[in-house]
C-alpha positions in Angstrom: 0.0 0.0 0.0 1.1 3.5 -0.8 1.3 5.8 2.3 0.8 9.5 2.7 1.7 11.9 5.4 -1.0 13.9 7.1 0.3 17.0 5.4 0.2 15.3 2.0 -3.4 14.2 2.7 -4.3 17.8 3.5 -2.6 19.0 0.3 -4.4 16.4 -1.8 -7.7 17.5 -0.3 -6.9 21.1 -1.1 -6.0 20.3 -4.7 -9.1 18.2 -5.1 -11.4 21.0 -3.7 -9.7 23.6 -5.9 -10.4 21.6 -9.1 -13.8 20.0 -8.7 -17.0 20.3 -6.6 -18.3 16.8 -7.5 -18.6 14.8 -4.2 -17.8 11.5 -6.0 -14.6 12.8 -7.6 -11.1 11.9 -6.3 -7.6 12.5 -7.5 -6.0 9.5 -9.2 -2.3 8.8 -9.3 -1.3 7.7 -12.8 1.8 6.8 -14.6 2.4 7.8 -18.2 4.3 5.8 -20.8 7.7 7.2 -19.6 6.9 6.1 -16.0 6.3 9.7 -14.8 3.6 10.0 -12.2 0.8 12.6 -12.3 -2.6 13.4 -10.9 -6.0 13.4 -12.6 -9.5 13.8 -11.4 -11.5 10.6 -11.6 -14.0 8.4 -9.8 -13.3 5.2 -7.9 -13.0 1.9 -9.9 -13.1 -1.7 -8.6 -9.7 -2.7 -7.2 -8.5 0.8 -6.5 -6.6 1.5 -3.4 -7.7 4.7 -1.7 -6.1 7.2 0.7 -8.6 9.0 2.8 -8.6 12.3 4.7 -11.4 13.5 6.9 -13.6 10.5 6.0 -13.4 11.1 2.3 -11.3 9.5 -0.4 -8.7 12.0 -1.8 -6.4 9.7 -3.8 -7.0 6.6 -5.8 -4.3 4.3 -7.1 -5.1 1.4 -9.6 -4.1 -1.9 -8.1 -1.3 -2.7 -10.5 0.3 0.7 -10.1 0.0 0.4 -6.3 1.8 -2.9 -6.4 4.6 -1.3 -8.4 4.9 1.6 -5.9 4.8 -0.6 -2.8 6.7 1.1 0.0 6.5 4.7 -1.1 5.1 7.6 0.9 3.6 10.8 -0.6 4.8 13.9 1.3 4.9 17.6 0.9 8.0 19.7 0.3 8.1 23.5 0.7 9.5 25.2 -2.4 9.8 28.9 -3.4 6.8 28.3 -5.7 4.8 26.8 -2.8 3.9 23.4 -1.5 4.9 20.5 -3.8 3.9 16.8 -3.5 6.9 14.5 -3.5 7.5 10.7 -3.3 9.7 9.3 -0.6 10.9 5.7 -0.5 11.4 3.7 2.6 15.0 2.9 3.4 
């Protein structure tokens, strides 16, 4: 399972709220053909793993991608441009 810090969950919720008002919508972690990760707005599908914040799902990850990313944690890093989501691996 992919993990997320409390601060990352708050940031995911903020991003979601800023981009949609549909209650069934979530952010989805996706990988493109080059293996780069990104976020898109989507709805839950069977087999998705979900990260929740304040009793609502904020991030969905398709089962195969979640298996590939086993052991990572999503966190937030402060940059001059503002908060940025980052991926940390367990050592």
